[in-house]
C-alpha positions as semicolon CSV with decimal commas, in nm:
position;residue;x (nm);y (nm);z (nm)
1;M;1,211;-0,373;-1,559
2;L;0,919;-0,170;-1,431
3;R;1,021;0,159;-1,593
4;K;0,931;0,039;-1,943
5;A;0,641;-0,182;-1,835
6;P;0,279;-0,118;-1,930
7;S;0,104;0,093;-1,670
8;Q;-0,226;-0,096;-1,637
9;I;-0,276;-0,310;-1,327
10;P;-0,403;-0,663;-1,408
11;G;-0,738;-0,746;-1,250
12;A;-0,816;-0,381;-1,177
13;P;-0,984;-0,219;-1,477
14;G;-0,918;0,152;-1,504
15;K;-0,629;0,147;-1,253
16;F;-0,284;0,255;-1,367
17;Y;0,061;0,316;-1,221
18;G;0,236;0,627;-1,351
19;W;0,600;0,629;-1,462
20;R;0,722;0,791;-1,141
21;E;0,524;0,544;-0,930
22;R;0,680;0,251;-1,118
23;V;1,033;0,389;-1,072
24;E;0,981;0,442;-0,699
25;M;0,820;0,099;-0,668
26;E;1,121;-0,064;-0,835
27;K;1,365;0,113;-0,602
28;K;1,159;0,033;-0,293
29;I;1,108;-0,336;-0,366
30;F;1,429;-0,441;-0,538
31;G;1,675;-0,165;-0,446
32;K;1,950;-0,017;-0,661
33;K;2,201;-0,300;-0,637
34;Y;2,021;-0,532;-0,880
35;G;2,023;-0,312;-1,189
36;T;1,830;-0,454;-1,482
37;H;1,852;-0,825;-1,395
38;I;1,685;-0,986;-1,095
39;S;1,721;-1,357;-1,024
40;E;1,418;-1,581;-0,987
41;R;1,519;-1,654;-0,628
42;E;1,538;-1,285;-0,538
43;F;1,204;-1,225;-0,709
44;E;1,038;-1,497;-0,501
45;K;1,198;-1,361;-0,184
46;R;1,058;-1,014;-0,248
47;M;0,714;-1,156;-0,324
48;R;0,714;-1,344;0,009
49;E;0,810;-1,021;0,187
50;L;0,520;-0,840;0,019
51;G;0,286;-1,124;0,124
52;K;0,397;-1,083;0,485
53;E;0,349;-0,708;0,460
54;K;-0,001;-0,766;0,323
55;F;-0,081;-0,997;0,614
56;R;0,036;-0,734;0,866
57;A;-0,160;-0,450;0,702
58;R;-0,429;-0,315;0,931
59;T;-0,688;-0,181;0,689
60;G;-0,854;-0,331;0,386
61;A;-0,733;-0,043;0,169
62;E;-0,369;-0,116;0,257
63;K;-0,418;-0,485;0,182
64;M;-0,581;-0,407;-0,151
65;E;-0,297;-0,174;-0,252
66;I;-0,033;-0,437;-0,168
67;D;-0,236;-0,701;-0,354
68;R;-0,249;-0,479;-0,665
69;L;0,125;-0,427;-0,640
70;M;0,185;-0,802;-0,614
71;R;-0,037;-0,877;-0,915
72;Y;0,137;-0,607;-1,116
73;I;0,485;-0,740;-1,037
74;K;0,392;-1,106;-1,093
75;Q;0,323;-1,041;-1,460
76;F;0,698;-0,971;-1,509
77;R;0,821;-1,297;-1,364
78;G;0,977;-1,388;-1,699
79;K;0,954;-1,767;-1,714
C-alpha cells in the first residue's frame, strides 16, 4: 500500500517520505501479517492508536511528526 504511494505529505509543502521510510512505516503500523489488504476496521483501529500516541507525545515536534504520519495514511483509506 505505502510502498507504491506518492511520497509527498498532504498539508506539508516540501515534505516527503522516502521509499525506505514508507516501507518501515508500513511494517511498524500494520505489521507483516496483513499483506496487501487491510480491512477498514483494522485501519480505523490503527488510526486510533496513532491518535493516542500523539496525545501522549511530550514535545511539539513529536506530535507534529505523528500528525503528518496520520494525514499521510488517511489519504489511502480507499472508500
